N, C-alpha and C positions, 0 to 999 in steps of 0.2 A: 308493712303500714298498716296503721290502723287510722279509722275514716270516722270524720267528725262532721258537721252540719252548721254551717256558716249561716246563721238567724239574723241579718243585719238588714231590715227592711230600710228602703228609700235612701241606705247613706250612697250606693253606685249611680244613684240618680240624680248627686249632689255635682259630681266631676271632680270631688276633692275627695279623695280615704286615703286611711293611712294602715298598712299591713304590717302588727308589728309583731317578732316571735324572739325567744331564746336558742341560739345555737350552742351545744355542747360540740366542739371543733374536736375531730376523732386523731388528727393531725398525719395521716397516712399520704399513701400516694394514689393516685388514681381518681376517678371520680366515684363520689359516692351522693346519692339521691336522699335529698332528707323531707321536703315538702312537694306535696303538690296540692293547686287548686281546680279544679272543674269547676265550669258553669254552661249551664244548658248543655250538656252532654260534650262539651271539647276542654280540653287542654287549656286556663291558661293560663298558671302561672307556675313553675316548674324551682323550686331552689336548690341547688347539690354543693359539695363541698368538693375541690379539687384541687390536688396538690398546693395546698395551705390556703386557696381562694376561696371566698363565697359568689359564686354565680345564680344569677337569676333569669330567668327566661321568662321575657312576657308574650304572650300572645295578643292581637286585637281581632276586633272582627273585621276591621278593612285591609288585612296583609296575612298572608299564607305563613312568612317566615318570622320569627321572635325577634323582639327587640335584645338583647343580650347584657346584664351591667352584673359588675364583677368590682371587688373589693378584698384588699389582705386580711384574713381570718388572724385573728393571733390564738396562741398555744393556749386555749383556755376559753374561759365564757364570754358569749360574743350579743351583744344585743344588737337587733336589726331592724331596719326600721324601713319600709318601701313605702314612698310618700306620691301619690300621684294625683297631676290635676289633667286636665283635656290638654294643656299643650308640653309638659316636663314631666317624667318621672326622676324621681333622683334615690339613692341607696346612701342608707346612715349604715353603717357602722360602727358601734361603739361610740356614736354621738360625733363621727367623725364623717363628711361628703365623701365617699366613696366612689361613689359614679353617677353618671346624668343621662339621658336617652329622652328623646323626643316622639310621642308617639302621635300616631292617627289613628283616630278611633278607638271605640270603648275595651277596653280591660274583658271587666266584667260587668253583667246587666240585671243578672236575674237577684231576687233577695234572698233566694236560698241557693248558696254555692256548695259544693263538697269540697271537705279538708282533709287528705290524705299526708297523715303526719308520722315520721319514725321515732326513733327509740331517741335520737338526738335533738326531738326539738320539745320547748317549751315557753308556754305562757304564749298563745298564738291568739290575737286578736285583732279584728277591723277595726276598724272608730273612723269617724269624720272629721277633717282637718280644720280645725277654726283660725291657727292665724299660721302663715309661712314660717319656718325654722329659718333666723338669719344665715346668710349664706357666709362661708370665711372668705376672707381675704389678708393680704400681706402687710396690711397698716401703709406704713415708713419701713424703708428702705434704702441703700444708699448706691447698690451697685445693679443700675441697668442695662448696663451690656452686657450681651449672651444673656439673660433672663429670661422666664418664663416662669409661666403659676403655676403651683404644685398642682399635680398629677395634668397638666393640660400644655398645648402647644401654644406657640403664640403663630398666626395665621397673618395674613395679609394687611398690611400698618397703615393708617390714616393719619398723617403728625399734621398737627397745628398749632400756633402760636397765639397767644391772644395779645401779647405784647407784656403780659405779666407772669404766664406759665406757659412752657414748652408741654403739649396735651400731646399723648401717643396712643389713639383709639387705635384696636386690634382685633380682628379677630379671632375671637375665642375658640379652639381645637380641642375636641374631648378626644375623641378619636381616629386620630387620620383622615380629616373627611371622609369617615364612614357612619358617623351618626344619623340616624335618619335614615337606615337603609341605604345610605350612597350619596342622601339628599347634601350632608355636613350639617346641617341643624347652627351654622354660625350665627354666632349673635355681638356685636360693638361689645367689647370690655376697654378699658379703657387705667389708663395713669399719667399723670404728669408732674412735672417739677419746674422751679424757679430757677435753675441755672443746672440742670443737668446732673447736679451733684448727691441732691436728696429729691427722693420721689416717693411718691405717694401712690398705691392700690384703691382704686374708685369702685364703687357698686357698678355693674351693668348699666351701659348708657340705652343702649337698644337691645333689647329682651325679644324672644320668638313670645309671642302671646295666643298665636292663634294656628291650630293644628296646622292648617293650611298651607304654613310660611314653611317652605321647606330649609330655607336657609334665607338668612339675612346678612346679604352679599356684601362686597367692598364698595364704599364709599367716598364722600367726602365731608367736611366740617367745613363753612362759614361762618362767618356773623354776620348781620344786616341790625343795623344800629344795637341797640342791648339785646339783640336774641340771637342765639346758637343755634343753627342748624344741619342737621345730621343727615343727608340725604346718602339713600340705600336704595336696593334694588331686592326683591323679594323673587327667590327660585321658586317657583312653586310644587306643592307637594306631589298635584296631579300633573304637572308637566305643559300646563297649558302656560299660555304670555305671563312674561316675567312681568309684575309688577314694581313699577317705582313709588317710591314715596319719601317724606320726610319728618324726621322727631324733632321738636322745638326744646330750649332752655332757656334759662335765665342766667342760669349760672358755669356752663360747658360740662355739669356733673350728672343733674337729673334731667334726663329728656323725657315729652309725652308722647306719643304717637300722634301726627295727621291725623292716622285714620283713614286720609285722602291717598287713590292711587293713580296711576295711570301707565298705558301702556303702549312700546311701539306702533307703526304701522306699519304697512307695506309701503316702499319695497326695502326693509329693514327684516331680518330674521326675529322672531320676537321671543322663542323659548328661552333664548341662552342671553337673550339682555342682563345686564350685569355692570357694575362699576362705576356708576355718576360721580364726576369728577364737575366739581361746579366754582365758576369763577368769576369774577365782573371786567369789563373793559372800561377803556375810558373816557364813554360816553352812559356809564350807569347801567347797559344793559348785561342780564345777568347769562351766562352760555353752561349748557350743559353737555360732556361728553360722556357715551354710553360705548361700551364694548358690545359686538353685536357682528351679523353678517350683512353685507350692502349685496342683495338678490341681483341687481344689474350692474354688479363688477365684471368690466371686459373678461375677466380671467377668473374663471366658476369658481378653482382649486384655490383661489388665493384673495378671497372676498371679505376676509375679513378684515372691521373696522372702528372705524370710532365715531358712532353717529353721532348728531349734531342738531341741540334745541335751544330754543333761546326765549326770555323770558323778561317781565318789567317787573313782576314782584314776587320771585322763586317760587312761585304757588300753579299758575297757568303757563305754561309751556307750548313752544309750537316746534313742531318737529324741520326742520330744514335739511338739503344734502349734507353728505359723510362729512368730517372735519376730515378726516386722513383716511384711504387704502393705502396700508403700509408694503402690500404686495408680499406677506408671507404666506403660509399654509395652514396657521390658525390664527384665533383673534386674537387681536391686539388689547391687554390687560392693564388693567387698573393706572392707568393713565392720568398724568400731573401736567399740569401746566401752569405758569409763573412767569413775571418779568423778573430781570436782574440785571440793573446797570444797563439796560440798554438796550439789551438781547431780551428776547422772548424764546421760552421752551417748553417743549413735548416730551415728558418722558410716556413711553409706554412697554408692557412687556410681553415676552412672546416666548414661548416654552418654557416661561419663567423667568428669563435673563432679561433687566433691563436696559432698553436701549433708548436713544434721544436725538430729537431733530431740534434745530434755533436756527431763528429767523432774525431780522434786521427788523420786519412788520409785527405786527401782533398776528396777523392771520397767514403770513409765509411770503414768499412763497419759501417753505424749510428747506434747510440744507444738512444733508449727511454728512458726519463728522466722518474723518478718517477712521477712527476707532469711535463705534456706535454703541458698545457695550461699558456698561458705568462699572462693573467688575466680572473679573473670570471667574472664581468661585461658583459657590451654590446660595449664593446671597440674591434670593428671591423677592420680584415685585415689590422693589423700594417704591417710596414715593416722599416727598420732600417737603421743608416748610420753613418760613423765615426763621431764623434767630437772632439776639441783639448782635449789634457792630455789622450790621449789614452780612451776615452769614447764613449761611444753608445747608440745615442738616438732614441726611436720608435717614428713614425709618425703615425697615424690609425686614426678613427673618432667614437663617441658615437651614435647610432642608435639614430633618430630625436623620436619613440616611446616609449613608459614607458619599452614594453616587449621586442624590437627590432624585430616588424612586419616594417620592414621600410629600404629602403636605403636611405644612407645620414644622416647629421648632423652637429657635431662641430666638431672642430678639437683637438683630444688631444693627449699628448706628455708624452712619458714614458723613463727615464734611465735605461738600462739594467744595471743588477749585476751580474757578472763573479765569479762564487764561488772555489775552490781551485780544485775541481774534476771537473770542466768543466760544471756544472748546471746552469741555469740561472735565475736568479729572476730578478724584476723589483719596481722600487719606483719612486717618488714624483723628476721630475728637480728641482733643485734647485734656479736655476734664474728664475722658473715662478713662484714661492712660494708667494701671499700676506702676510703682516702683521701677522703674530699669534698670536693667543690669548693662554695665561693658565690661571689653574682654582689660585683662590687666596689661598686658602690654601687645603691643601690634604684633602679627603671625603671617607669616609669609609662604606663599606656595606658590610654586614653579615648576613647570616641564622642562624636560629635559630633549636633546636630540631626538634623543628615539624614545624618549616614554610620554607620551603627549598627554598624561592625565593625575593628575596628583591632588590627595586628602592630606590636609592637617588636623589635627585635634585643636580646637576653640577654648572650649569647656564643658562644665556638665552641669546641668541646671533643675531643682527640682522638676516634680511633674506640671507645675503649672510655673510659666516664667514671661518676661518681656526682656528680649535682646534689644538695643539701639547699637546698630554697628555698621563701620563705613568701609566702603572696600573700593581700594584704588587700583587700576589694571592697568602695564604696563602696554599691552598689546591692543589693539582698539577693536577686534573682532573675537577676543579671546572667552571664551564660556566657563560661567564660572556658578558657584550656588551655592546651598549648605547640604548635609544629611543628617537628617536627624531620626535616632534609634534609641533602643530601649525603653524604660519605662511602661513597660505595659502596652506600648503600638508598634502597628506594623512599619517599617522602616520607610521614609518617603525623601526626595529630592527637590530641594527648592533651585531652580534652574533657572538662569539668564541666559538666552542665548542672543549676544547683538548680533550676529551676522543675520541670525534670523526675523528681528525685531521681536521678540516674543519673550514670555517671559511663562513658569507654570508647576504646577505641585504634581509630582507622578510619585511611584512604585518605585523605592529605591532599585537603579540601574535599570529602570526599562527601555524601550526604544527610541533612541534617539529621535527620530523623526515621525514617532507616535505623537498625534494630535487629538487632546479630551477635552470636556466642558470646563476642566481649571486650568488654561490656557488664556494668557491676554497678550494680546497681536498689537503690533506697533508702539514696541517698547523701544525706546533711542535712550538707552544709559547714556552717562558720560564719562569721564575717566575716571573721576571720582564719584561713588553713588551710595546713598544713605537708603539702609535697608532696616526696616522695622519686624522683628519676629516675635508673637504672643502665643501663646499656648495657653489655653483655658481648658481644663478636663479634657475631651476629644476635638475642643476646637483648635484647630490652626489658621490664625489670621497674618496677612503677610500686606507690609505697604512701602512701594517705591519710591523713593524720593520725593516723599508727601504729593505724589501725584497719583500714583496707583496704587488698587488694593486689591486682595483676592483673598478670599476663605475657602474652608474647605472641613467636613469631618476627616477626624485622624480612626482609624480599624483599629480593634482593639488585637492584641495579637501577645498572649503573655501574662509575664507581672511584670513590677519592677515598678519604684519609686522616682527614679534621675532618668534624665533625657541627656544624652550624650550629640552633642552638636558640632559637626566638623565640617568646614570650610573645602571647595575644592575648583580647581581651575583645570580647563582642557586649551591646549594648543595658546601656552602663554603664561604669564607671571600675574599674580595677585597679591595684594598685601592687606591683610584683614587688621580692622584696629577701631 
């Protein structure tokens, strides 16, 4: 590598600079170092090509570990630009945004840094940034169910209906919660629709604008007169007490941070405070619920709570006693409170699973339903918003990994179902369903006296399909369900067990007595049951009798374009039609 001197006085003092260069990719396997920038005797920037990707390592004066940005390289000449500000650094490859990170501290300080370059690098230059590059958005699109932005994941969702448009604000996740040295660096992104059919992606609603903001955590949106308020909590980069704040907007699209902050005080734990949920009661008092720990809880290992604050003006908040200490071993996250047809509901998530409580009075006593979990699959931290015709729509995300050991994924919608006794169910959103398939004719499966398990072929479908099917049982307690195989997926069994009151999605032929996170309990199917099965990519989604839902990831196994769908019955006879 040859050595050059970077003589750009005062560029690094501005807090905004761009480092551009051209890479002639080699296309080989393994890692090949291309350039290094040294500053005050320390490595500040390293660029390498590795297995068809361009990797950029950045060291700041505040952290020992580097930030890593990477993007796909073309098998040709690549023009690369690294654009730095004090709050975000972006990697552009051939004028396409490849990656982002959020630094703490400066990367370069001196006026004369040293540059070492290999033969594969040309046209290196540092320059001051005069104006920001426009960030890409999807513009208008039509399929929001299972959607996610290019190169990113959908995280916690914050739906809001303003009477004209259904908005979904969500945490845009770039690296599976690993951005900014694991702090997350999430921000409020935003899509909206007038009818759940036509969607528009908007610019970022609430962004990280200060290096001390580790992450803009989940919040809520309310409207007071003609002003939108987006409430959020800031996870601090130095891990001190989280700050709660808000941004305002006239149109629900362009928000301005208030730059006003407050923190919780004892007896609440203060560093993990997040997820402000704001609502107004019948007396025009505003309430805020916050996720944290209640340090005075009777059971120290189960002190996760929803802190409670009140306000008359949405700006000055008074701390009160906890709203709820639900008694789980983690903190209740992403709470949601609403009134619906005379019932009051509180939704919150533990370990990612959304649970709910309901009451006849605004502040309880809250009842625990027989089935408290809203979805059996990997549907994470959903929140709800009203919609036309007295409906309520849930928005959450499906975890990226098959068993949920990751943050962020695809956007998933549900419609809440309200039963006469106030309990809730969930079903597919009708506006978002694709064209359905049905069986050409009924198919019967029946066990014999000595053979207690039977399968029957139902159909072969394309890799993506939607099947609406009815199952009629002769024996009340007969287990039944579906087998999915082929199409490059690991075979799975969708099993309904009336005698056990449960339904689940399992790997094929697993232990009948095994229970895991894909299971619904308190399922009481009638003799005739309507089941909807939907596969899109690696997503399997199920709806039972328009009242219970479960969604999961399918694992890849081999190749194939078509999926075989079989029906099965155990200890009885059923008809699939």
